[in-house]
Rosetta silent file (secondary structure, phi, psi, omega in degrees, C-alpha in Angstrom):
SEQUENCE: MDQHRSTPLFPQQSRQLSHRAKNRREKKETTEPPPCVIYPKRGKGNAQSKPGKEHGLATKENGFGSRLCEGKEARMPPKRVSKGKKADAESSRPRKRTIRHPNSHDIIFDNPKHEQRMFHVLGMLEFVHCEVPTFERITLEFLSTIEFKLKKGWTGTTMYFGGTMSFRLYNIDHELTVEQLGEILHLPLYGPGSVPDSFDAKTFWLAITGRSDYQAKGAKASGIQNPCFRYAQKVLAFTLFGRGDSTGVATQRELFFLFAMANQVAVSVTAFAADYLGRVGRAAQGGISI
SCORE:     score description
SCORE:     0.000 S_00000001
   1 L     0.000  153.249 -179.826  -73.617    8.382   71.688 S_00000001
   2 L   -72.511  150.497  176.557  -71.363   11.055   70.255 S_00000001
   3 L   -70.596  162.356 -178.778  -72.335   12.681   67.017 S_00000001
   4 L   -65.015  132.831 -179.377  -70.428   11.698   63.814 S_00000001
   5 L   -94.458  144.962  176.014  -67.084   13.403   63.700 S_00000001
   6 L   -82.620  -17.444  179.667  -65.604   14.870   60.560 S_00000001
   7 L   -91.052  145.884  178.400  -62.037   14.138   61.707 S_00000001
   8 L   -67.395  152.655 -178.824  -60.737   10.558   61.431 S_00000001
   9 L   -71.837  -32.187 -179.528  -60.527    8.380   64.460 S_00000001
  10 L  -122.979   90.963 -177.226  -56.914    7.347   63.725 S_00000001
  11 H   -58.848  -40.038 -178.191  -55.013   10.349   62.325 S_00000001
  12 H   -63.419  -40.663  176.418  -51.739    8.357   62.071 S_00000001
  13 H   -64.145  -37.672  178.626  -53.317    5.656   59.895 S_00000001
  14 H   -62.989  -39.465 -179.799  -54.863    8.326   57.653 S_00000001
  15 H   -67.997  -36.310  179.716  -51.447    9.902   57.076 S_00000001
  16 H   -64.433  -40.217  178.168  -49.973    6.484   56.156 S_00000001
  17 H   -66.112  -38.910  179.545  -52.738    5.937   53.533 S_00000001
  18 H   -66.065  -37.396  177.428  -52.222    9.355   52.040 S_00000001
  19 H   -63.473  -40.806 -178.516  -48.415    8.662   51.816 S_00000001
  20 H   -66.823  -42.094  178.969  -49.118    5.313   50.057 S_00000001
  21 H   -64.909  -34.221  179.976  -51.451    6.977   47.527 S_00000001
  22 H   -69.526  -39.694  178.053  -48.843    9.644   46.809 S_00000001
  23 H   -64.842  -37.206  178.824  -46.158    6.951   46.249 S_00000001
  24 H   -64.549  -40.143 -179.530  -48.439    5.109   43.829 S_00000001
  25 H   -67.013  -39.306  177.387  -48.951    8.272   41.841 S_00000001
  26 H   -64.395  -42.190  179.894  -45.206    8.993   41.702 S_00000001
  27 H   -64.381  -35.930  179.184  -44.451    5.410   40.676 S_00000001
  28 H   -66.783  -40.598 -179.249  -47.042    5.644   37.904 S_00000001
  29 H   -66.865  -34.355 -178.013  -45.524    8.825   36.586 S_00000001
  30 H   -75.730  -24.307 -177.271  -41.989    7.337   36.556 S_00000001
  31 L   -84.980   -6.097  177.671  -43.021    4.227   34.652 S_00000001
  32 L   -69.912  146.981 -179.585  -44.323    6.260   31.656 S_00000001
  33 L   -62.691  137.674 -179.512  -42.017    6.166   28.629 S_00000001
  34 L   -66.072  149.622  177.104  -39.628    9.135   28.548 S_00000001
  35 L   -66.548  155.928  177.162  -40.178   11.796   25.882 S_00000001
  36 L   -67.810  145.493  177.650  -37.970   11.774   22.765 S_00000001
  37 L   -98.808  120.468  179.805  -34.919   13.914   22.994 S_00000001
  38 L  -113.535  120.336  177.853  -34.608   16.378   20.089 S_00000001
  39 L   -96.312  142.381 -175.688  -31.450   18.398   19.819 S_00000001
  40 L   -66.315  144.380  176.289  -31.550   21.739   18.038 S_00000001
  41 L   -72.964  132.941 -177.140  -30.006   21.867   14.560 S_00000001
  42 L   -70.355  133.454  179.974  -26.731   23.766   14.520 S_00000001
  43 L   175.420 -159.685  179.910  -27.025   26.970   12.587 S_00000001
  44 L   -73.562  141.508  175.963  -27.718   30.634   13.010 S_00000001
  45 L    81.429  170.938  179.928  -29.548   31.642   16.097 S_00000001
  46 L  -114.898   21.367 -179.552  -30.430   29.711   19.188 S_00000001
  47 L   -67.673  140.922  179.600  -33.987   28.855   18.358 S_00000001
  48 L   -74.022  128.341 -177.610  -35.146   25.400   19.280 S_00000001
  49 L   -74.392  151.545  179.802  -35.735   23.272   16.182 S_00000001
  50 L   -84.149  141.426 -179.188  -39.054   21.598   15.829 S_00000001
  51 L   -70.162  150.298  177.321  -39.115   17.827   16.102 S_00000001
  52 L   164.395 -171.920 -177.588  -39.933   15.963   12.982 S_00000001
  53 H   -72.223  -24.951 -176.403  -38.607   13.897   10.095 S_00000001
  54 H   -64.080  -20.704 -179.992  -36.436   16.663    8.764 S_00000001
  55 H   -91.349   -7.713  179.332  -33.977   16.160   11.595 S_00000001
  56 L    78.755   11.764 -178.524  -33.674   12.421   11.063 S_00000001
  57 L  -110.045  145.106 -179.110  -34.920   11.686   14.554 S_00000001
  58 L   -86.616  140.883  177.343  -37.893    9.502   15.383 S_00000001
  59 L  -132.799  169.795  178.867  -40.782   10.841   17.390 S_00000001
  60 L   -67.483  -33.476 -174.911  -44.107    9.523   18.597 S_00000001
  61 L   -68.373  -41.984 -176.570  -45.880   11.848   16.137 S_00000001
  62 L   -88.327   -2.744  171.900  -44.213   10.526   12.981 S_00000001
  63 L    81.651    0.893 -177.253  -44.456    6.859   13.972 S_00000001
  64 L   -94.511  -12.655 -167.137  -40.752    5.963   13.442 S_00000001
  65 L  -109.454   38.363 -179.214  -39.627    6.222   17.040 S_00000001
  66 L   -63.119  -42.401 -178.171  -41.319    3.497   19.033 S_00000001
  67 L   -74.902  -39.807 -179.287  -37.997    2.080   20.213 S_00000001
  68 H   -64.678  -38.747 -178.024  -36.381    5.479   20.723 S_00000001
  69 H   -82.184   -1.669  179.290  -39.314    6.698   22.774 S_00000001
  70 H   -99.848   16.752  172.935  -39.417    3.576   24.871 S_00000001
  71 L   119.833   -1.809 -179.482  -36.171    4.313   26.629 S_00000001
  72 L   -75.541  145.048 -178.531  -33.421    3.928   23.958 S_00000001
  73 L   -72.664  137.522  173.759  -30.701    6.578   24.117 S_00000001
  74 L   -80.888  153.734 -179.861  -30.746    9.181   21.430 S_00000001
  75 L   -65.946  123.977 -177.821  -27.462    9.869   19.563 S_00000001
  76 L   -76.209  150.782  174.586  -25.584   12.483   21.528 S_00000001
  77 L   -67.780  159.798  178.132  -24.012   15.440   19.718 S_00000001
  78 L   -55.549  136.339  179.076  -20.216   15.475   19.320 S_00000001
  79 E   -94.640  150.921 -179.174  -18.480   16.243   22.579 S_00000001
  80 E   -85.277  130.896  176.963  -15.639   18.705   22.898 S_00000001
  81 E  -115.256  121.518 -176.682  -12.285   17.264   23.829 S_00000001
  82 E   -82.891  125.074  175.258   -9.808   19.792   25.107 S_00000001
  83 E  -125.106   86.156  179.722   -6.266   19.433   23.688 S_00000001
  84 L    72.575 -125.570  179.428   -4.136   22.224   25.094 S_00000001
  85 L   -86.009  -18.393 -177.553   -5.320   25.510   23.677 S_00000001
  86 E   -98.030  150.308  178.192   -7.368   23.931   20.921 S_00000001
  87 E  -121.324  113.241  179.078  -10.738   22.194   21.388 S_00000001
  88 E  -101.459  144.207  178.441  -11.431   19.501   18.803 S_00000001
  89 E   -86.944  122.766  177.868  -14.807   17.917   18.229 S_00000001
  90 E   -95.087  108.630 -175.509  -14.878   14.202   18.703 S_00000001
  91 L   -85.564  149.086  175.900  -17.536   12.798   16.393 S_00000001
  92 L   -83.295   -8.183  179.211  -19.380    9.543   16.988 S_00000001
  93 L   -82.955  148.065  178.808  -19.376    8.824   13.256 S_00000001
  94 L   -71.659  148.155  177.353  -16.507    6.687   11.789 S_00000001
  95 L   -67.392  144.470  179.622  -13.968    8.545    9.737 S_00000001
  96 L   -78.805  122.127 -177.862  -14.330    8.338    6.011 S_00000001
  97 L   -90.400  158.220  177.332  -11.490    6.316    4.482 S_00000001
  98 L   -69.414  136.127 -179.928   -9.991    6.843    1.046 S_00000001
  99 L   -94.816  122.688  173.816  -11.692    4.734   -1.569 S_00000001
 100 L  -107.248  119.597 -177.556   -9.372    2.860   -3.941 S_00000001
 101 L   -81.888  140.867  178.160  -11.094    1.568   -6.993 S_00000001
 102 L   -61.138  146.621 -179.076  -10.080   -1.856   -8.388 S_00000001
 103 L   -84.505  166.406 -176.726   -7.883   -1.756  -11.425 S_00000001
 104 L   -93.392   10.078 -176.415   -8.845   -3.128  -14.791 S_00000001
 105 L  -100.072    2.644  176.538   -5.788   -5.362  -15.156 S_00000001
 106 L    58.073   45.330 -179.792   -7.062   -8.224  -13.004 S_00000001
 107 L  -119.459  128.361 -179.505   -4.073   -8.216  -10.622 S_00000001
 108 L  -116.098  126.385 -174.422   -4.601   -9.039   -6.949 S_00000001
 109 L   -76.637  -22.319 -176.929   -1.874   -8.303   -4.413 S_00000001
 110 L   -66.656  -23.596 -177.400   -3.142  -10.877   -1.916 S_00000001
 111 L  -103.297  116.694 -178.953   -1.955  -13.729   -4.179 S_00000001
 112 H   -61.029  -21.107  177.133    1.877  -13.833   -4.513 S_00000001
 113 H   -62.381  -26.792 -179.699    1.535  -15.468   -7.932 S_00000001
 114 H   -69.869  -38.055  175.937    0.271  -12.211   -9.358 S_00000001
 115 H   -67.061  -42.082  179.584    3.527  -10.335   -8.582 S_00000001
 116 H   -65.464  -35.535 -179.836    5.556  -13.214  -10.039 S_00000001
 117 H   -62.374  -37.535 -178.032    3.325  -13.211  -13.117 S_00000001
 118 H   -60.545  -44.933 -179.230    4.070   -9.537  -13.750 S_00000001
 119 H   -75.724  -28.873 -179.203    7.873  -10.160  -13.914 S_00000001
 120 H   -70.487  -28.817  177.976    7.365  -13.431  -15.754 S_00000001
 121 H   -61.234  -37.200  179.041    5.603  -11.589  -18.559 S_00000001
 122 L   -91.873    1.895 -179.063    8.821   -9.634  -19.262 S_00000001
 123 L    72.798   28.828 -176.389   11.096  -12.617  -18.693 S_00000001
 124 L  -108.544   -0.914 -171.489   12.584  -11.022  -15.526 S_00000001
 125 H   -61.517  -46.347  178.444   11.388  -13.477  -12.872 S_00000001
 126 H   -65.938  -34.464 -178.300   14.692  -15.361  -12.660 S_00000001
 127 H   -66.403  -47.011 -175.119   16.649  -12.127  -12.721 S_00000001
 128 H   -74.490  -21.198 -179.100   14.822  -10.484   -9.775 S_00000001
 129 H   -95.561   -3.002 -176.598   15.005  -13.694   -7.688 S_00000001
 130 L   -76.356  130.842  179.233   18.713  -14.270   -8.335 S_00000001
 131 L  -119.983  116.414  178.935   20.914  -13.875   -5.269 S_00000001
 132 L  -130.695  154.888  176.745   24.684  -13.621   -5.834 S_00000001
 133 L   -71.188  149.431  179.801   27.470  -12.229   -3.700 S_00000001
 134 L  -120.075  148.487 -179.674   28.583   -8.664   -4.391 S_00000001
 135 L  -129.441  129.056 -172.734   32.017   -7.076   -3.916 S_00000001
 136 H   -65.427  -42.677 -175.083   32.391   -3.383   -3.442 S_00000001
 137 H   -63.831  -49.513 -175.171   35.730   -2.924   -5.150 S_00000001
 138 H   -74.724  -26.977  176.352   35.013   -4.561   -8.447 S_00000001
 139 H   -65.969  -45.489  175.666   31.480   -3.068   -8.509 S_00000001
 140 H   -62.264  -40.394  179.310   32.904    0.473   -8.164 S_00000001
 141 H   -63.692  -41.590  178.331   35.531   -0.326  -10.819 S_00000001
 142 H   -65.139  -49.380 -179.096   32.907   -1.660  -13.186 S_00000001
 143 H   -70.226  -25.229 -178.280   30.488    1.271  -12.836 S_00000001
 144 H   -81.148  -22.304 -173.906   33.330    3.815  -12.950 S_00000001
 145 H  -114.729   -3.139 -173.799   34.765    2.532  -16.244 S_00000001
 146 L   -71.962  141.284  175.324   31.766    1.295  -18.199 S_00000001
 147 E  -138.624  130.907 -178.300   31.021    2.890  -21.556 S_00000001
 148 L  -158.009  141.690  173.877   28.058    2.111  -23.778 S_00000001
 149 L  -133.762  117.351 -175.884   25.990    3.829  -26.405 S_00000001
 150 L   -69.739  133.432 -178.985   22.760    2.156  -27.536 S_00000001
 151 E  -110.178  133.967 -178.966   22.486    1.737  -31.246 S_00000001
 152 E  -119.462  145.836  177.600   19.117    1.637  -33.030 S_00000001
 153 E  -161.031  158.939  178.956   18.318    0.502  -36.500 S_00000001
 154 E   -99.676  121.809 -177.876   15.611   -0.801  -38.790 S_00000001
 155 L   -87.949   -6.642 -176.630   16.077   -4.327  -40.062 S_00000001
 156 L   107.682  -21.861  175.842   13.246   -4.156  -42.558 S_00000001
 157 L  -127.468  -36.638 -176.783   10.743   -5.922  -40.275 S_00000001
 158 L  -138.616  168.285  174.633   11.621   -4.875  -36.714 S_00000001
 159 E   -81.898  140.710  177.482   13.677   -2.317  -34.805 S_00000001
 160 E  -107.513  133.048  178.186   17.184   -3.327  -33.815 S_00000001
 161 E  -127.644  114.571 -177.189   18.632   -2.328  -30.423 S_00000001
 162 E  -158.427 -162.486 -179.424   22.207   -3.303  -29.760 S_00000001
 163 L   142.431  179.253 -178.001   25.785   -2.117  -29.267 S_00000001
 164 E  -128.054  130.225  175.550   28.989   -3.089  -27.456 S_00000001
 165 E  -102.248  148.445  175.928   29.909   -2.019  -23.953 S_00000001
 166 E  -123.035  144.301  179.385   33.430   -1.698  -22.617 S_00000001
 167 E  -159.114  178.161 -178.190   34.496   -1.767  -18.997 S_00000001
 168 E  -130.823  138.548  175.476   37.409   -2.737  -16.741 S_00000001
 169 E  -136.580  126.681  179.763   37.724   -5.402  -14.036 S_00000001
 170 L    53.345   41.704  178.239   40.899   -5.949  -12.069 S_00000001
 171 L    62.228   24.219  178.958   42.676   -3.441  -14.374 S_00000001
 172 E  -122.318  125.794 -179.020   41.837   -5.590  -17.415 S_00000001
 173 E   -74.756  139.885 -177.826   39.699   -4.195  -20.232 S_00000001
 174 E  -134.102  157.843  174.083   36.626   -6.179  -21.331 S_00000001
 175 E  -137.648  142.679  179.604   33.970   -5.862  -24.026 S_00000001
 176 E  -140.039  135.879  171.415   30.423   -7.340  -24.160 S_00000001
 177 E   -84.244  168.816 -179.197   27.734   -7.080  -26.790 S_00000001
 178 H   -66.026  -36.646 -179.610   24.083   -6.654  -25.812 S_00000001
 179 H   -65.456  -43.720  179.085   23.473  -10.284  -26.940 S_00000001
 180 H   -63.586  -38.134  178.519   26.259  -11.583  -24.704 S_00000001
 181 H   -65.004  -38.437  178.696   24.980   -9.529  -21.760 S_00000001
 182 H   -62.686  -36.453  178.838   21.518  -11.041  -22.261 S_00000001
 183 H   -67.600  -38.309 -178.087   22.960  -14.545  -22.074 S_00000001
 184 H   -70.652  -42.914 -178.034   24.826  -13.762  -18.908 S_00000001
 185 H   -90.292   -5.560 -179.022   21.865  -12.126  -17.124 S_00000001
 186 L    58.749   48.523  177.973   19.208  -14.427  -18.654 S_00000001
 187 L  -117.272  150.219 -176.395   17.182  -11.449  -19.899 S_00000001
 188 L   -68.176  155.802 -177.337   15.128  -11.246  -23.133 S_00000001
 189 L  -118.709   -5.092 -173.623   16.464   -9.520  -26.262 S_00000001
 190 L  -104.148  140.363 -179.487   13.308   -9.115  -28.353 S_00000001
 191 L   113.379 -177.276 -179.856   11.052   -6.086  -28.350 S_00000001
 192 L   -66.095  136.158  179.561   11.717   -2.375  -27.964 S_00000001
 193 L   -96.986    1.695  177.187   14.968   -1.501  -26.251 S_00000001
 194 L  -149.418  164.823 -178.399   13.927    2.062  -25.351 S_00000001
 195 L   -64.978  116.898  178.621   10.681    3.820  -24.482 S_00000001
 196 L   -66.724  158.116  179.215    8.776    4.087  -27.819 S_00000001
 197 L   -68.430  -22.534 -178.597    7.390    7.352  -28.997 S_00000001
 198 L   -80.821   -7.155 -179.494    3.909    5.866  -29.098 S_00000001
 199 L   -82.334  120.461  178.998    3.878    5.293  -25.310 S_00000001
 200 L   -97.656  100.611 -177.312    1.812    7.991  -23.634 S_00000001
 201 H   -67.874  -34.499 -179.530    3.147    8.204  -20.074 S_00000001
 202 H   -68.080  -39.631  178.768    0.557   10.776  -18.963 S_00000001
 203 H   -65.062  -42.660  178.705   -2.365    8.608  -20.080 S_00000001
 204 H   -69.155  -36.593  179.311   -1.011    5.535  -18.308 S_00000001
 205 H   -63.396  -40.926  178.609   -0.183    7.550  -15.180 S_00000001
 206 H   -62.872  -37.752 -176.521   -3.785    8.802  -15.148 S_00000001
 207 H   -68.034  -34.420 -171.569   -5.020    5.206  -15.474 S_00000001
 208 H  -102.043  -11.512 -179.179   -3.045    3.852  -12.424 S_00000001
 209 H  -125.147  -21.414 -172.709   -3.185    6.958  -10.156 S_00000001
 210 L    78.946    9.274 -177.604   -6.192    9.033  -11.202 S_00000001
 211 L  -117.344  139.275 -177.290   -3.911   12.004  -11.617 S_00000001
 212 L  -101.513   -5.791 -175.886   -3.165   13.792  -14.875 S_00000001
 213 L   -95.833   77.897  179.949   -0.196   15.914  -13.820 S_00000001
 214 L   -90.718  126.263  172.709    2.659   13.508  -14.582 S_00000001
 215 L  -127.873  121.269 -169.074    6.162   14.878  -14.256 S_00000001
 216 L   -61.175  -28.572 -176.627    8.983   12.397  -14.762 S_00000001
 217 L   -88.234  -13.937 -178.428   11.216   14.065  -12.106 S_00000001
 218 L  -135.847   19.180 -179.867    8.598   14.318   -9.401 S_00000001
 219 L   -78.106  105.615 -177.245    5.962   11.616   -9.962 S_00000001
 220 E   -75.608  123.992 -177.243    5.639    9.867   -6.606 S_00000001
 221 H   -68.858  -14.994  177.413    5.085    6.158   -6.923 S_00000001
 222 H   -65.874  -16.325  178.721    3.096    6.215   -3.655 S_00000001
 223 H   -79.051   -9.940  179.874    0.232    7.650   -5.692 S_00000001
 224 L   -70.471  126.621 -171.881   -0.192    4.415   -7.681 S_00000001
 225 L   -76.560  -38.084 -177.972   -3.418    2.821   -6.470 S_00000001
 226 L   -79.878  122.271 -178.147   -2.687   -0.830   -7.283 S_00000001
 227 H   -61.396  -28.766  177.131   -0.261   -2.272   -4.708 S_00000001
 228 H   -64.511  -41.676  177.005    1.160   -4.713   -7.272 S_00000001
 229 H   -66.188  -37.997  176.188    2.275   -1.854   -9.470 S_00000001
 230 H   -62.993  -41.630  179.517    3.825   -0.084   -6.471 S_00000001
 231 H   -65.145  -43.747  179.991    5.678   -3.279   -5.595 S_00000001
 232 H   -67.659  -37.061  177.932    6.953   -3.742   -9.182 S_00000001
 233 H   -66.375  -35.940  177.981    8.129   -0.172   -9.418 S_00000001
 234 H   -68.485  -35.373  177.615   10.075   -0.530   -6.249 S_00000001
 235 H   -65.984  -45.581  177.339   11.694   -3.735   -7.469 S_00000001
 236 H   -61.059  -38.127 -177.912   12.737   -2.029  -10.719 S_00000001
 237 H   -69.437  -19.169 -178.574   14.120    0.965   -8.840 S_00000001
 238 H  -109.743   -0.598 -178.391   16.408   -1.261   -6.746 S_00000001
 239 L  -123.952  -88.519 -175.018   17.480   -3.791   -9.430 S_00000001
 240 L   -61.714  -42.752  178.913   17.420   -2.999  -13.133 S_00000001
 241 L  -111.782   46.765 -175.977   17.266    0.764  -12.752 S_00000001
 242 L   -60.731  140.937  177.727   19.068    0.891   -9.383 S_00000001
 243 L  -150.846  158.547 -178.088   19.899    4.331   -8.034 S_00000001
 244 L   -75.226  -31.783 -178.318   21.013    5.792   -4.744 S_00000001
 245 L  -137.625  176.824  178.771   18.158    8.222   -4.314 S_00000001
 246 L    57.447   32.332  176.645   14.717    9.083   -5.700 S_00000001
 247 L   -69.369  -17.755 -179.054   13.686    5.431   -5.617 S_00000001
 248 L   -90.649    5.601  179.729   10.156    6.526   -4.828 S_00000001
 249 E  -100.505  126.975 -178.044    9.863    8.508   -8.093 S_00000001
 250 L   -86.594  108.938  179.266    8.340    6.567  -11.023 S_00000001
 251 L   -76.893  168.817 -178.282   10.468    7.247  -14.079 S_00000001
 252 H   -66.067  -38.654  178.505    9.229    7.011  -17.639 S_00000001
 253 H   -60.633  -42.932  179.953   11.194    3.795  -18.182 S_00000001
 254 H   -66.650  -38.014  176.458    9.597    2.174  -15.126 S_00000001
 255 H   -62.497  -40.655  177.406    6.084    3.279  -16.250 S_00000001
 256 H   -63.949  -37.940  176.575    6.706    1.681  -19.628 S_00000001
 257 H   -63.294  -43.833  176.742    7.748   -1.559  -17.909 S_00000001
 258 H   -63.521  -38.620  177.699    4.533   -1.510  -15.850 S_00000001
 259 H   -64.205  -41.600  178.874    2.548   -0.860  -18.974 S_00000001
 260 H   -64.506  -38.911  179.630    4.241   -3.834  -20.695 S_00000001
 261 H   -63.910  -43.744 -177.068    3.511   -6.068  -17.680 S_00000001
 262 H   -69.826  -35.444 -174.532   -0.204   -5.161  -17.733 S_00000001
 263 H  -106.263    6.644  178.450   -0.591   -5.512  -21.502 S_00000001
 264 L    51.963   56.685  176.918    1.888   -8.404  -22.040 S_00000001
 265 L  -102.672  131.921 -178.780    4.133   -6.500  -24.400 S_00000001
 266 L   -71.850  135.414 -177.836    7.557   -8.020  -25.233 S_00000001
 267 L  -131.821  139.969  172.498   10.468   -5.779  -24.163 S_00000001
 268 L   -80.895   84.655 -179.159   14.213   -6.071  -24.787 S_00000001
 269 H   -61.467  -32.652  179.204   15.111   -5.887  -21.124 S_00000001
 270 H   -61.215  -44.986  179.172   18.789   -6.454  -21.954 S_00000001
 271 H   -65.223  -37.383  175.929   18.938   -3.331  -24.105 S_00000001
 272 H   -64.424  -41.687  179.545   17.282   -1.278  -21.379 S_00000001
 273 H   -64.703  -43.631  179.369   19.786   -2.613  -18.813 S_00000001
 274 H   -65.155  -42.454 -179.724   22.812   -1.881  -21.039 S_00000001
 275 H   -62.334  -41.879 -179.342   21.544    1.598  -21.872 S_00000001
 276 H   -68.574  -37.723  174.983   20.994    2.420  -18.202 S_00000001
 277 H   -63.919  -38.110  175.264   24.516    1.237  -17.265 S_00000001
 278 H   -60.089  -38.862  177.788   25.878    3.480  -20.000 S_00000001
 279 H   -64.671  -37.575  176.264   23.991    6.416  -18.500 S_00000001
 280 H   -62.684  -40.670  177.678   25.542    5.674  -15.113 S_00000001
 281 H   -69.061  -30.482  179.165   29.011    5.688  -16.678 S_00000001
 282 H   -84.685  -12.197 -175.228   28.391    9.001  -18.471 S_00000001
 283 L   -63.547  130.112  179.517   26.980   10.777  -15.421 S_00000001
 284 L   -84.448  -16.880 -178.771   29.166   13.686  -14.465 S_00000001
 285 L  -147.980  169.921 -178.889   27.827   13.962  -10.916 S_00000001
 286 L    97.714  153.904  179.893   25.880   11.938   -8.342 S_00000001
 287 L   -77.711  158.882  177.439   26.843    8.918   -6.313 S_00000001
 288 L   -93.377  123.118 -179.205   27.287    5.441   -7.643 S_00000001
 289 L   -86.183  130.074  178.972   24.608    3.014   -6.385 S_00000001
 290 L  -109.592    0.000    0.000   25.786   -0.506   -5.436 S_00000001
């Protein structure tokens, strides 16, 4: 018999076995959990940051990253999005929205009754809901000829706001007292008929906008945080204090009305309306708003 050979009898079978063993080793290596991905912290230099808790990423060493190290994707850094010549970073984090704090007046815009309550407090609800036909010719004639000067006086217990307005319709002169105007428009007559000296517009503006720089000619009503107050200011700017432009500017009269709505203060809305009509008639320039 031949002596024992060191070489295998079936070289082809030996090669197949070696290939199988190699495949098993490769398969074993691929089934191991992938290492955690740690991205360098952006800053000076290109040095690789050390993994750990200070980067907010979980690793096997600190014990927080069992899921991350078992195949979960790590959060990728912001990718660059090319927009023409500029390259903007597209972040995976949601954008921070402006926080609007709730007001202290317990008014919610989602409920329509809250807006109605605001005008009901001043006795204006019927006035703002009233729909009547308008005619351009007599409106222009009325606003072009109206004359009124608000009179103030002390009755011994309360302040008096009144006067008589004169105007022309169809070339006929007419006169109306403040009391008669209130009966026609169904507006209240009791309370202050002008902005009182005790009303601090800057303090109230700070309370509803968070801004202390109130200027009557440039205070944008869009800065008012409570949507009910913005809605009420817009209604006043298009009805009682109607004007052709600058309807988005909150005047001192409108701020006082918002203050009265929030604090349930009685206001002589008729005297305010008559005084404003007189200002329109005395204006030397500017368009007439219909």
